C-alpha positions as CSV (number, residue, x, y, z in Angstrom):
1,X,0.2,-0.3,-0.2
2,X,1.5,3.7,-0.9
3,X,2.0,6.1,1.5
4,X,-0.5,8.9,1.7
5,X,2.6,11.2,2.0
6,X,4.5,10.4,-1.1
7,X,1.1,10.8,-2.7
8,X,1.0,13.8,-1.4
9,X,4.2,15.5,-2.2
10,X,3.4,14.2,-6.1
11,X,0.3,16.0,-6.2
12,X,1.8,18.8,-4.8
13,X,4.5,19.1,-7.4
14,X,1.3,18.1,-10.4
15,X,-0.3,21.4,-8.9
16,X,2.7,23.8,-9.3
17,X,3.3,22.3,-13.0
18,X,-0.3,24.2,-14.0
19,X,1.1,27.6,-13.6
20,X,3.5,26.8,-16.8
21,X,0.6,25.5,-18.5
22,X,-3.0,26.4,-19.6
23,X,-5.7,25.0,-18.6
24,X,-7.0,21.7,-20.1
25,X,-10.0,22.2,-22.5
26,X,-12.5,20.2,-23.2
27,X,-13.2,17.3,-20.5
28,X,-12.2,18.2,-16.8
29,X,-10.7,15.0,-15.7
30,X,-8.3,15.2,-13.3
31,X,-4.7,13.4,-13.1
32,X,-5.7,10.2,-11.8
33,X,-2.5,8.5,-12.1
34,X,-1.5,8.3,-8.9
35,X,-5.1,7.7,-7.7
36,X,-5.5,3.9,-8.5
37,X,-8.7,4.0,-5.4
38,X,-10.5,6.5,-7.1
39,X,-10.3,5.9,-10.7
40,X,-13.4,3.9,-11.2
41,X,-15.6,6.5,-9.3
42,X,-14.2,9.4,-11.7
43,X,-14.5,7.8,-14.7
44,X,-18.1,6.6,-13.5
45,X,-19.3,10.1,-12.7
46,X,-17.5,12.0,-16.1
47,X,-19.7,8.8,-17.8
48,X,-22.6,10.5,-16.2
49,X,-22.0,14.0,-17.2
50,X,-20.8,12.8,-20.9
51,X,-24.6,11.0,-21.4
52,X,-26.7,13.7,-20.5
53,X,-29.1,15.2,-22.8
54,X,-27.6,18.4,-23.2
55,X,-23.9,17.1,-23.2
56,X,-22.3,16.7,-26.6
57,X,-21.0,13.1,-27.2
58,X,-19.1,11.0,-29.7
59,X,-20.0,7.4,-30.9
60,X,-18.1,3.8,-30.5
61,X,-16.2,4.5,-34.5
62,X,-15.7,8.2,-33.1
63,X,-13.8,7.0,-30.0
64,X,-12.1,4.1,-31.6
65,X,-10.4,6.7,-33.9
66,X,-9.6,8.9,-31.2
67,X,-7.8,6.5,-29.6
68,X,-6.1,5.0,-32.8
69,X,-5.2,8.8,-34.5
70,X,-4.3,9.8,-30.2
71,X,-1.6,6.6,-29.7
72,X,-0.4,6.9,-32.9
73,X,1.1,10.7,-33.0
74,X,4.9,10.6,-32.7
75,X,5.1,12.4,-29.1
76,X,2.5,9.8,-27.8
77,X,3.9,6.9,-29.0
78,X,7.3,8.0,-28.5
79,X,6.2,7.8,-24.5
80,X,3.9,4.7,-24.9
81,X,6.2,2.5,-26.4
82,X,8.1,2.5,-23.1
83,X,5.2,1.5,-21.0
84,X,2.1,-0.4,-20.9
85,X,-0.8,1.7,-20.8
86,X,-4.7,1.8,-19.9
87,X,-6.6,4.5,-22.2
88,X,-9.6,5.4,-19.2
89,X,-11.4,7.9,-20.5
90,X,-12.9,9.0,-24.0
91,X,-14.9,11.7,-24.3
92,X,-15.8,14.7,-27.0
93,X,-13.7,17.9,-26.7
94,X,-15.5,20.8,-26.8
95,X,-14.7,24.7,-27.0
96,X,-16.8,27.0,-25.8
97,X,-19.6,25.0,-26.6
98,X,-18.7,23.7,-29.6
99,X,-17.6,19.6,-30.5
100,X,-14.1,19.6,-31.8
101,X,-13.4,16.5,-31.9
102,X,-12.7,14.1,-28.9
103,X,-10.2,13.9,-25.9
104,X,-8.4,10.5,-24.5
105,X,-7.2,10.4,-20.8
106,X,-4.2,7.7,-21.0
107,X,-2.7,6.4,-17.8
108,X,1.0,4.7,-17.9
109,X,1.4,2.3,-15.9
110,X,4.8,2.7,-14.8
111,X,6.2,6.5,-15.5
112,X,8.5,7.2,-18.2
113,X,10.6,10.4,-18.6
114,X,10.1,12.9,-22.0
115,X,11.2,16.1,-22.9
116,X,9.5,18.2,-25.5
117,X,6.8,20.4,-25.9
118,X,3.4,20.5,-24.9
119,X,-0.1,22.3,-24.2
120,X,-3.4,22.3,-25.4
121,X,-5.2,23.5,-28.2
122,X,-5.3,27.5,-28.6
123,X,-2.5,27.5,-26.1
124,X,1.1,28.6,-26.3
125,X,3.2,25.5,-26.7
126,X,5.3,24.9,-23.1
127,X,8.6,23.0,-23.0
128,X,9.2,20.3,-20.1
129,X,11.4,17.4,-19.3
130,X,9.5,15.3,-16.9
131,X,8.3,11.8,-15.7
132,X,4.9,11.1,-17.5
133,X,2.4,9.1,-15.4
134,X,-0.8,10.0,-17.5
135,X,-1.5,12.4,-21.0
136,X,-4.1,14.0,-21.9
137,X,-4.6,13.9,-25.6
138,X,-6.5,16.0,-27.8
139,X,-8.0,15.2,-31.2
140,X,-9.4,16.9,-34.3
141,X,-11.8,14.6,-35.8
142,X,-12.1,16.8,-39.1
143,X,-8.4,16.7,-39.7
144,X,-7.5,13.6,-38.0
145,X,-4.6,14.6,-36.1
146,X,-3.4,15.3,-32.4
147,X,-3.9,18.9,-32.0
148,X,-3.1,18.5,-28.4
149,X,-0.5,16.7,-25.7
150,X,-0.5,17.5,-21.9
151,X,1.7,15.0,-19.6
152,X,0.7,14.8,-15.9
153,X,4.0,13.8,-13.1
154,X,4.1,10.4,-12.5
155,X,6.4,8.4,-9.7
156,X,9.6,8.1,-10.9
157,X,9.7,4.7,-12.3
158,X,14.2,4.8,-12.5
159,X,17.0,6.5,-12.9
160,X,16.6,10.2,-14.0
161,X,19.1,11.9,-16.7
162,X,21.2,14.5,-14.9
163,X,24.1,17.0,-15.5
164,X,26.3,19.4,-13.5
165,X,23.3,22.1,-13.3
166,X,20.5,19.6,-12.1
167,X,23.6,18.4,-9.7
168,X,23.6,21.8,-8.2
169,X,19.9,22.4,-8.0
170,X,19.2,19.0,-6.5
171,X,22.3,19.8,-3.6
172,X,20.3,23.3,-3.1
173,X,16.9,21.6,-2.3
174,X,18.5,19.3,-0.2
175,X,20.1,21.8,1.8
176,X,16.6,23.6,2.3
177,X,14.9,20.2,3.0
178,X,17.2,19.6,5.6
179,X,16.0,22.4,7.3
180,X,12.8,22.5,6.8
181,X,12.7,18.7,7.6
182,X,15.1,18.7,11.0
183,X,16.7,16.1,9.3
184,X,20.1,15.4,7.9
185,X,19.5,12.2,6.1
186,X,17.1,13.1,2.9
187,X,16.5,12.3,-0.3
188,X,16.1,14.2,-3.3
189,X,14.4,13.2,-6.8
190,X,13.6,15.1,-9.8
191,X,10.0,15.0,-11.1
192,X,10.3,18.0,-13.8
193,X,11.9,20.7,-15.6
194,X,9.3,23.5,-16.7
195,X,10.5,26.5,-19.0
196,X,8.7,29.3,-19.2
197,X,8.6,33.4,-19.4
198,X,9.6,33.5,-16.0
199,X,11.7,30.9,-15.8
200,X,13.2,30.3,-19.4
201,X,16.5,28.6,-18.1
202,X,14.3,26.6,-16.5
203,X,12.5,25.7,-13.0
204,X,13.0,22.0,-11.7
205,X,10.8,20.7,-9.6
206,X,11.9,18.1,-7.1
207,X,10.2,16.0,-4.0
208,X,12.4,15.1,-0.9
209,X,12.1,12.4,1.6
210,X,13.3,12.5,4.9
211,X,14.1,8.8,6.5
212,X,11.3,9.6,8.9
213,X,9.2,9.7,5.5
214,X,8.3,13.4,5.8
215,X,8.8,15.0,2.1
216,X,8.1,18.2,0.6
217,X,7.9,20.0,-2.9
218,X,10.9,22.1,-3.9
219,X,11.4,24.6,-6.8
220,X,14.6,25.6,-8.3
221,X,15.3,28.3,-10.4
222,X,17.9,27.1,-12.6
223,X,19.3,30.7,-13.9
224,X,20.0,31.5,-10.3
225,X,20.3,28.0,-8.7
226,X,17.6,29.6,-5.8
227,X,15.0,28.3,-4.1
228,X,12.0,29.4,-5.9
229,X,9.5,30.2,-2.4
230,X,6.1,29.9,-4.2
231,X,6.7,26.3,-5.3
232,X,8.1,24.8,-2.2
233,X,6.2,23.3,0.7
234,X,5.8,20.9,2.6
235,X,3.4,17.6,2.4
236,X,1.2,17.2,5.6
237,X,1.0,13.8,6.7
């Protein structure tokens, strides 16, 4: 059974990540990759909403097309090729009440490290390197192409690629955690690096765990190698 504190720390970082990306359009689906006990309930509620008489729907044939187009998109395929996965939900994608196509929420059985440009339709793409635990993919059914790929953070499943800049940032994050958690024996794991106009050199997001199991999320500005206070918080047990 997973420790709630670990899930909590990852959720903190995942929430912080929304600052770097526009909110998802179409279906408002929570990132459930780290909530295995809530997936069925989530799908049931969304399914009820999607079948309401006033809501747009997709036929079975359209749902099949959405999934087929999504999984064969080069960005998506490059991630799915490294993990088994499940399509948790396929539904209509709407923009200001107009149905544009379909959207699929995919959960990976293990997180995959990925780098690239991501984003949702109608918003400026952003660059990120992160452990992907799930994918939210928008498909234009008129053009039969993927028009949006937004990854959700997952629990690291292996070693994270690193370099001197990341190593220095990790040292800063660990130093902050030693003081915050009042423990000198801490482990820091890089979950993601996001780039935007505020942090053009990148903002690294770490989850740090003490030997007692206490955790915190820490952001580090890679241009100055300094803690980003607004993205640094201790997880609550």
